[in-house]
Residue frames as qw, qx, qy, qz and C-alpha x, y, z in Angstrom:
[[0.773, -0.255, 0.026, -0.580, 105.08, 188.11, 114.03],
 [0.306, -0.315, 0.877, -0.195, 105.31, 184.96, 115.98],
 [0.587, 0.091, -0.606, -0.529, 104.06, 182.13, 113.70],
 [0.259, -0.039, -0.923, 0.281, 104.07, 179.74, 116.62],
 [0.199, 0.267, 0.528, -0.781, 101.33, 181.79, 118.32],
 [0.500, 0.272, -0.284, -0.772, 99.32, 182.06, 115.06],
 [0.547, 0.116, -0.782, -0.274, 99.33, 178.30, 114.60],
 [0.025, -0.055, 0.854, -0.517, 98.42, 177.44, 118.17],
 [0.343, -0.392, -0.745, -0.417, 95.05, 175.77, 118.37],
 [0.401, -0.401, 0.232, -0.790, 92.32, 176.97, 120.74],
 [0.925, -0.173, -0.131, -0.310, 91.45, 173.33, 121.21],
 [0.232, -0.569, 0.779, -0.124, 93.54, 171.12, 123.42],
 [0.832, 0.172, -0.448, -0.279, 93.90, 167.60, 122.01],
 [0.182, -0.349, -0.831, -0.393, 92.65, 165.10, 122.77],
 [0.220, 0.135, 0.470, -0.844, 89.31, 166.41, 123.78],
 [0.265, 0.516, 0.815, -0.004, 85.57, 165.81, 123.35],
 [0.024, 0.234, -0.220, -0.947, 84.40, 168.14, 120.61],
 [0.468, 0.512, 0.644, -0.321, 80.68, 168.63, 119.57],
 [0.013, -0.091, 0.578, 0.811, 79.94, 168.74, 115.95],
 [0.477, 0.439, 0.492, -0.581, 76.48, 169.77, 114.88],
 [0.068, -0.020, 0.786, 0.614, 75.07, 168.35, 111.63],
 [0.509, 0.406, 0.351, -0.673, 71.73, 169.25, 110.00],
 [0.051, 0.107, -0.825, -0.553, 70.08, 167.28, 107.27],
 [0.627, -0.116, -0.358, -0.682, 66.74, 166.06, 105.85],
 [0.528, -0.213, 0.698, -0.433, 64.90, 163.76, 108.21],
 [0.794, 0.261, -0.424, -0.349, 64.99, 160.64, 106.08],
 [0.940, -0.325, 0.062, -0.078, 65.61, 157.04, 107.45],
 [0.879, 0.187, -0.096, 0.428, 69.10, 156.73, 106.04],
 [0.098, 0.872, -0.170, 0.448, 70.33, 160.08, 107.42],
 [0.551, -0.727, 0.343, -0.224, 71.24, 159.19, 111.01],
 [0.936, -0.136, 0.262, 0.189, 72.92, 155.85, 110.19],
 [0.652, 0.604, -0.004, 0.458, 75.03, 157.53, 107.49],
 [0.050, -0.861, 0.267, -0.431, 76.18, 160.29, 109.90],
 [0.748, -0.552, 0.349, -0.117, 76.96, 157.78, 112.65],
 [0.928, 0.190, 0.141, 0.288, 78.93, 155.65, 110.19],
 [0.420, 0.751, -0.123, 0.495, 81.04, 158.69, 109.28],
 [0.399, -0.799, 0.298, -0.337, 81.56, 159.57, 112.97],
 [0.906, -0.308, 0.285, 0.054, 82.85, 156.05, 113.67],
 [0.791, 0.482, 0.015, 0.376, 85.27, 156.33, 110.75],
 [0.238, 0.742, -0.232, 0.582, 86.91, 159.38, 112.26],
 [0.343, -0.531, 0.533, -0.563, 86.57, 158.41, 115.96],
 [0.509, 0.064, -0.856, -0.063, 87.05, 154.65, 116.73],
 [0.199, -0.207, -0.803, 0.522, 85.78, 155.15, 120.27],
 [0.292, -0.222, -0.185, -0.912, 82.77, 157.23, 119.25],
 [0.080, 0.205, 0.857, -0.466, 79.90, 156.79, 121.75],
 [0.169, -0.372, -0.622, -0.668, 76.55, 156.74, 120.02],
 [0.357, -0.628, -0.669, 0.176, 74.76, 156.96, 123.43],
 [0.256, -0.508, -0.174, 0.804, 76.00, 160.57, 123.75],
 [0.120, 0.237, 0.530, 0.806, 74.48, 161.66, 120.39],
 [0.228, 0.491, 0.458, -0.705, 71.75, 164.36, 120.67],
 [0.152, 0.356, 0.714, 0.584, 68.97, 164.60, 118.06],
 [0.169, 0.498, 0.384, -0.759, 66.67, 167.52, 117.57],
 [0.341, 0.499, 0.700, 0.381, 63.95, 167.48, 114.88],
 [0.019, 0.136, 0.146, 0.980, 62.93, 170.72, 113.26],
 [0.393, 0.134, 0.362, -0.835, 59.55, 172.26, 114.11],
 [0.756, 0.284, -0.104, -0.580, 57.81, 170.57, 111.18],
 [0.837, -0.159, 0.524, -0.025, 59.88, 167.41, 111.38],
 [0.738, 0.669, -0.074, -0.033, 61.43, 167.90, 107.91],
 [0.428, 0.655, -0.519, 0.344, 65.00, 168.19, 109.20],
 [0.857, -0.463, -0.190, 0.123, 67.04, 166.55, 111.95],
 [0.083, 0.839, -0.445, 0.301, 69.84, 168.24, 113.87],
 [0.938, -0.160, -0.252, 0.177, 72.46, 165.87, 115.27],
 [0.144, -0.874, 0.437, -0.156, 75.15, 166.70, 117.81],
 [0.927, 0.122, -0.303, 0.182, 78.12, 164.31, 117.57],
 [0.432, -0.838, 0.334, 0.027, 80.54, 164.35, 120.51],
 [0.831, 0.454, -0.266, 0.180, 83.75, 163.49, 118.67],
 [0.726, -0.561, 0.159, 0.365, 86.98, 162.52, 120.46],
 [0.428, 0.891, -0.135, 0.071, 89.17, 165.07, 118.68],
 [0.853, -0.280, 0.122, 0.424, 92.81, 164.11, 118.35],
 [0.409, -0.194, 0.283, 0.845, 94.07, 166.78, 115.90],
 [0.295, 0.578, 0.020, -0.761, 92.98, 169.67, 113.79],
 [0.209, 0.267, -0.760, -0.554, 93.55, 167.56, 110.67],
 [0.018, 0.263, 0.962, -0.074, 91.09, 164.97, 111.98],
 [0.192, 0.628, 0.507, -0.558, 88.43, 167.63, 112.62],
 [0.228, 0.530, -0.324, -0.750, 89.07, 169.37, 109.24],
 [0.152, 0.109, -0.898, -0.398, 88.70, 166.07, 107.35],
 [0.063, 0.404, 0.880, -0.243, 85.61, 165.16, 109.26],
 [0.239, 0.615, 0.242, -0.712, 84.00, 168.50, 108.50],
 [0.227, 0.403, -0.578, -0.673, 84.88, 168.11, 104.79],
 [0.089, -0.072, -0.979, -0.168, 83.47, 164.59, 104.71],
 [0.128, 0.539, 0.720, -0.419, 80.21, 165.61, 106.45],
 [0.184, 0.610, 0.042, -0.769, 79.78, 168.72, 104.44],
 [0.245, 0.350, -0.664, -0.613, 80.06, 166.92, 101.11],
 [0.176, 0.186, 0.963, -0.079, 77.58, 164.18, 102.04],
 [0.150, -0.312, -0.575, -0.741, 74.43, 164.40, 99.96],
 [0.425, -0.617, -0.658, -0.077, 72.14, 164.06, 102.96],
 [0.429, -0.468, -0.321, 0.703, 73.80, 166.87, 104.92],
 [0.161, 0.900, 0.302, 0.269, 72.54, 170.47, 104.65],
 [0.021, -0.875, 0.271, -0.400, 74.87, 172.13, 107.17],
 [0.795, -0.186, -0.404, 0.413, 77.79, 171.30, 109.57],
 [0.154, -0.891, 0.165, -0.394, 78.71, 173.55, 112.49]]
């Protein structure tokens, strides 16, 4: 088998990559997620963030357009978001 083909990413870097994060709709949730996004993407543009409250308003979905530079960057960002206490799910 060709290991080069197996390791080839489906994402071309750099590229704008949307990451969806879902968590409880509490005042500190959005600022915490934006802070993490800025840590992994120094040119992160908050004006491009999309927010979607759940039907009852208990949860907030956030789409972060991240400037992805490598698979390692995205993997570490997913790990950081997934382990944050205010985050329920990361897609």
